[in-house]
C-alpha positions as CSV (number, residue, x, y, z in Angstrom):
1,M,8.6,-6.7,-19.9
2,K,10.8,-4.4,-17.7
3,F,9.4,-3.3,-14.4
4,V,10.8,-0.8,-12.0
5,I,9.5,-1.0,-8.4
6,V,10.3,2.0,-6.2
7,G,10.5,0.7,-2.7
8,A,11.6,-2.8,-1.7
9,G,9.3,-3.2,1.3
10,A,6.6,-5.8,1.8
11,I,4.3,-4.9,-1.1
12,G,7.2,-4.2,-3.4
13,R,8.7,-7.6,-2.7
14,L,5.4,-9.4,-3.2
15,F,4.9,-7.9,-6.6
16,G,8.5,-8.1,-7.5
17,T,8.8,-11.8,-6.7
18,M,5.7,-12.7,-8.6
19,L,6.7,-10.7,-11.7
20,C,10.1,-12.3,-11.6
21,R,8.4,-15.7,-11.4
22,G,6.4,-14.6,-14.4
23,N,9.6,-14.2,-16.4
24,H,9.6,-10.4,-16.3
25,E,12.7,-8.3,-15.5
26,V,12.4,-6.4,-12.2
27,T,14.6,-3.7,-10.9
28,F,14.1,-2.2,-7.4
29,V,14.9,1.4,-6.5
30,E,15.7,1.2,-2.7
31,P,17.7,3.6,-0.5
32,L,18.9,1.1,2.0
33,P,22.3,-0.3,0.8
34,E,21.9,-3.6,2.8
35,V,18.7,-4.3,1.0
36,V,20.1,-3.4,-2.4
37,D,23.1,-5.7,-1.8
38,A,21.0,-8.6,-0.5
39,I,18.6,-8.4,-3.5
40,N,21.5,-8.3,-6.0
41,Q,23.4,-11.1,-4.3
42,Q,20.6,-13.6,-3.3
43,G,17.4,-12.4,-5.0
44,I,13.9,-12.1,-3.5
45,G,11.3,-14.6,-2.3
46,I,8.0,-15.1,-0.6
47,M,7.5,-17.1,2.6
48,G,4.1,-18.7,3.1
49,M,1.7,-17.6,5.8
50,E,2.2,-20.8,7.8
51,S,5.9,-21.2,7.3
52,E,8.5,-20.4,10.0
53,D,11.8,-21.2,8.3
54,S,13.0,-18.6,5.9
55,S,15.9,-20.8,4.8
56,N,13.4,-22.9,2.7
57,V,12.2,-19.9,0.7
58,S,12.7,-20.3,-3.1
59,L,14.5,-17.1,-4.2
60,V,14.4,-15.6,-7.7
61,P,16.9,-13.3,-9.3
62,A,16.2,-9.6,-9.3
63,K,18.2,-6.3,-9.5
64,A,18.3,-3.4,-7.2
65,V,19.9,0.1,-7.3
66,S,20.1,3.0,-4.9
67,N,20.2,5.6,-7.7
68,A,17.4,5.5,-10.2
69,Q,19.5,7.3,-12.7
70,E,21.2,4.0,-13.3
71,I,18.0,2.9,-15.1
72,S,17.5,4.2,-18.6
73,S,14.1,2.8,-19.5
74,C,11.2,0.5,-18.5
75,D,7.7,-0.5,-19.5
76,F,6.1,0.2,-16.1
77,T,7.1,1.8,-12.9
78,F,5.4,0.7,-9.6
79,L,5.4,3.2,-6.7
80,A,5.4,1.1,-3.5
81,V,6.8,3.5,-1.0
82,K,5.2,5.0,2.2
83,S,3.0,8.0,1.3
84,Y,5.3,10.5,3.0
85,N,8.0,9.5,0.6
86,T,5.9,9.9,-2.6
87,L,7.4,13.2,-3.6
88,P,11.1,12.3,-3.5
89,A,10.4,8.9,-4.9
90,T,8.5,10.2,-7.9
91,K,11.2,12.8,-8.5
92,S,13.9,10.1,-8.5
93,I,12.2,8.1,-11.4
94,S,10.5,10.9,-13.3
95,H,12.9,10.4,-16.3
96,L,11.4,6.9,-16.7
97,V,7.7,8.0,-16.8
98,S,5.7,8.8,-19.9
99,E,2.4,7.9,-21.4
100,D,4.1,4.9,-23.0
101,S,5.8,4.0,-19.8
102,P,3.3,4.9,-17.0
103,I,3.6,4.9,-13.3
104,L,1.2,2.8,-11.2
105,T,0.7,3.8,-7.5
106,L,0.2,0.8,-5.2
107,Q,-0.1,3.0,-2.1
108,T,-2.9,3.4,0.3
109,G,-3.7,7.0,0.8
110,L,-5.8,9.8,-0.6
111,D,-3.3,12.4,-1.7
112,N,-0.6,10.3,-3.5
113,I,-1.9,10.8,-7.0
114,E,-2.1,14.6,-6.3
115,V,1.5,14.5,-5.3
116,I,2.6,12.4,-8.2
117,E,1.0,14.7,-10.8
118,K,3.1,17.6,-9.5
119,I,6.1,15.8,-11.0
120,V,4.9,13.8,-14.0
121,P,1.9,14.3,-16.4
122,K,-1.4,13.1,-15.1
123,S,-1.9,11.2,-18.3
124,A,1.1,9.0,-17.3
125,I,-0.4,7.9,-14.0
126,L,-2.4,4.7,-13.3
127,G,-4.3,4.2,-10.1
128,G,-4.1,1.0,-8.2
129,Y,-4.4,-0.7,-4.8
130,T,-4.0,-4.3,-3.5
131,F,-5.5,-6.4,-0.8
132,M,-2.5,-8.6,-0.7
133,G,-0.6,-8.2,2.6
134,G,2.9,-9.1,3.8
135,T,5.6,-8.5,6.3
136,A,9.2,-7.8,5.3
137,L,11.6,-10.4,6.8
138,G,15.3,-9.7,6.3
139,P,16.6,-7.8,3.3
140,G,15.0,-9.8,0.4
141,I,12.2,-12.0,1.9
142,V,8.6,-11.2,2.5
143,R,6.1,-13.3,4.5
144,L,2.7,-13.5,2.8
145,G,0.2,-12.0,5.2
146,G,-2.9,-12.4,3.2
147,T,-4.1,-13.0,-0.3
148,G,-6.5,-10.6,-2.1
149,K,-7.2,-9.1,-5.4
150,T,-5.4,-6.1,-7.0
151,Y,-7.3,-3.4,-8.8
152,I,-5.9,-1.1,-11.4
153,G,-7.5,1.6,-13.5
154,E,-7.0,4.6,-15.7
155,L,-7.9,7.8,-13.9
156,D,-10.4,8.6,-16.6
157,G,-12.0,5.2,-16.3
158,S,-11.1,3.9,-19.7
159,F,-9.7,0.4,-20.5
160,S,-6.7,1.5,-22.5
161,P,-4.2,-0.8,-24.3
162,R,-1.5,0.0,-21.7
163,L,-3.9,-1.0,-18.9
164,E,-4.8,-4.2,-20.6
165,K,-1.1,-4.9,-21.2
166,L,-0.4,-4.5,-17.4
167,H,-3.5,-6.5,-16.5
168,T,-2.3,-9.4,-18.6
169,A,1.3,-9.3,-17.2
170,L,0.1,-9.3,-13.6
171,N,-2.5,-12.1,-14.0
172,D,0.0,-14.2,-16.0
173,S,2.4,-13.7,-13.0
174,N,-0.4,-15.1,-10.6
175,V,-1.2,-11.6,-9.3
176,E,-5.0,-11.8,-9.3
177,T,-5.8,-8.4,-10.9
178,E,-8.9,-6.7,-12.2
179,M,-9.2,-3.7,-14.4
180,V,-11.8,-1.3,-13.0
181,E,-13.6,1.9,-13.7
182,R,-14.0,4.5,-10.9
183,I,-10.6,3.7,-9.4
184,I,-10.6,6.8,-7.2
185,G,-13.9,5.9,-5.6
186,R,-12.7,2.4,-5.0
187,L,-9.5,3.7,-3.4
188,W,-11.5,5.9,-1.1
189,C,-13.4,2.8,0.1
190,K,-10.1,1.1,1.0
191,V,-8.7,4.2,2.7
192,I,-11.9,4.6,4.8
193,V,-11.8,0.9,5.9
194,F,-8.0,0.8,6.6
195,S,-8.1,4.2,8.4
196,A,-10.3,2.2,10.8
197,I,-8.4,-1.1,11.0
198,N,-4.8,0.1,11.0
199,P,-4.8,2.7,13.8
200,V,-7.1,0.7,16.1
201,A,-4.9,-2.4,15.7
202,A,-1.8,-0.3,16.4
203,I,-3.3,1.3,19.5
204,V,-4.5,-1.9,21.1
205,R,-1.5,-3.9,19.8
206,Q,-3.5,-6.8,18.4
207,R,-3.6,-8.7,15.1
208,N,-6.3,-7.7,12.7
209,G,-8.6,-10.7,13.3
210,L,-8.8,-10.1,17.1
211,L,-10.3,-6.7,16.5
212,L,-13.6,-8.4,15.7
213,E,-13.7,-10.3,19.0
214,K,-14.3,-7.3,21.2
215,I,-17.4,-5.1,20.8
216,E,-15.4,-2.0,21.8
217,S,-12.9,-2.3,19.0
218,V,-15.7,-3.1,16.5
219,N,-17.7,0.0,17.6
220,L,-14.6,2.2,17.4
221,M,-13.8,1.0,13.9
222,K,-17.5,1.6,12.8
223,R,-17.3,5.1,14.1
224,L,-14.2,5.8,12.1
225,I,-15.9,4.4,9.0
226,D,-19.0,6.4,9.6
227,E,-16.9,9.6,9.8
228,G,-14.9,8.7,6.7
229,K,-18.1,7.9,4.7
230,A,-19.5,11.3,5.8
231,V,-16.4,13.0,4.3
232,A,-16.8,11.0,1.0
233,D,-20.5,12.0,0.8
234,A,-19.6,15.7,1.4
235,C,-17.0,15.6,-1.3
236,S,-19.4,13.8,-3.7
237,I,-17.1,10.8,-4.0
238,D,-18.7,7.8,-5.8
239,L,-17.6,5.1,-3.3
240,V,-18.7,2.2,-5.5
241,Y,-19.1,0.0,-2.4
242,H,-21.5,1.3,0.1
243,E,-21.5,-1.6,2.6
244,L,-18.2,-0.6,4.1
245,Y,-18.9,-2.6,7.3
246,D,-18.9,-5.7,5.2
247,I,-15.5,-4.8,3.7
248,L,-14.2,-4.1,7.3
249,Y,-15.3,-7.6,8.5
250,E,-13.9,-9.3,5.4
251,S,-10.6,-7.5,5.6
252,C,-10.1,-8.3,9.2
253,K,-10.9,-12.0,8.6
254,R,-8.8,-12.2,5.5
255,T,-5.7,-10.8,7.3
256,A,-6.6,-12.2,10.7
257,N,-3.0,-13.1,11.6
258,N,-1.5,-9.9,10.3
259,L,0.0,-7.1,12.2
260,S,-1.3,-4.0,10.5
261,P,1.3,-1.9,8.7
262,M,0.8,0.9,11.3
263,L,1.5,-1.5,14.1
264,Q,4.5,-2.9,12.3
265,D,5.8,0.7,11.9
266,L,5.4,1.4,15.6
267,I,7.1,-1.8,16.6
268,N,10.0,-0.9,14.4
269,D,10.2,2.7,15.6
270,K,9.2,4.0,12.1
271,R,6.9,6.8,11.1
272,T,3.4,5.7,10.3
273,E,1.1,6.7,7.4
274,I,-1.5,8.1,9.7
275,D,-1.3,11.5,7.9
276,S,-2.2,9.9,4.5
277,L,-5.1,7.9,6.0
278,N,-6.9,9.5,8.9
279,G,-5.1,12.8,8.4
280,A,-6.2,13.0,4.7
281,L,-9.8,12.3,5.7
282,C,-9.6,15.1,8.3
283,R,-8.2,17.5,5.7
284,Y,-10.9,16.8,3.2
285,G,-13.5,16.9,5.9
286,A,-12.3,20.3,7.2
287,K,-12.8,21.8,3.7
288,K,-16.5,20.7,4.0
289,G,-16.9,21.9,7.6
290,L,-16.8,18.4,9.1
291,S,-14.9,17.9,12.4
292,L,-14.3,14.1,12.6
293,P,-13.6,13.8,16.3
294,T,-12.9,10.1,16.3
295,H,-10.3,10.4,13.6
296,H,-8.6,13.4,15.3
297,T,-8.4,11.4,18.5
298,V,-6.7,8.3,17.0
299,I,-4.3,10.6,15.1
300,Q,-3.2,12.2,18.3
301,I,-2.8,8.8,20.0
302,I,-0.7,7.4,17.1
303,K,1.5,10.5,17.0
304,L,2.1,10.2,20.7
305,L,3.1,6.5,20.3
306,E,5.4,7.5,17.4
307,K,7.2,10.0,19.8
308,W,7.5,7.6,22.7
309,G,9.2,5.0,20.5
310,H,10.3,1.5,21.5
311,F,6.6,0.8,21.4
312,Y,6.6,-2.9,21.6
313,E,9.2,-3.4,24.3
314,Q,7.7,-0.8,26.6
315,G,4.2,-2.1,26.4
């Protein structure tokens, strides 16, 4: 099948490499010309969690373009860009999206689907999220940061033929994937947990696993989760999983050696996704009269760190 992946960052490369290994055709849409050139010339590949030598990575061929108008059709489009790029990214590939060629969001954030459906029909959107993690190394290589299951679902909860088709393609490509009902509630669970892990890891500049070693960081993450869960309850969201502390511990342990995406962004002087995680929870909470003081505090700290820049060297 033909897949278009919008965004050749860590998650895009993970899915792209595995789909290529599964004998599918993958084309990336990526604005950075050096990344486009590298993918077209050398391909893409995954470096193992324990490996240190990127020269030993087995690369697979893939295509990349800067202008999505060069692509005329595909079977599925994956959206793997930062949440703040959702609108322009969706506009760029809207000509490829239909009910027969749906778009799957692999992003972490609460408002991405709302943004996507401003551009394409809601009936052409699939929800999804993954617990795989990685770090982009060089233009076409990604270091595997943690294994985990990927969840996909129709927004109406049905198990449609197109969902089953995608489910088969991903699993056949060794992407452990499960079709699920109530995809929105499950996504909220991930957002609540990662709105605790990501900013705390970024603020204290530690790998995810170390967050569990200090009672202060554990308590801070729990407060963030409690506030997030209060928002979900006020909005009548079916969270599916109610033991969110367990998911927190499991996620930190599974990605123990990872730098959180938010910490990676600060190290690289890039904008973080704080607005689509903690910020989104605050916006939903405000509509229900909730204040979320802990979330507001970490938002201000992260935004301050964004403005300071050169975060890692100046620490």
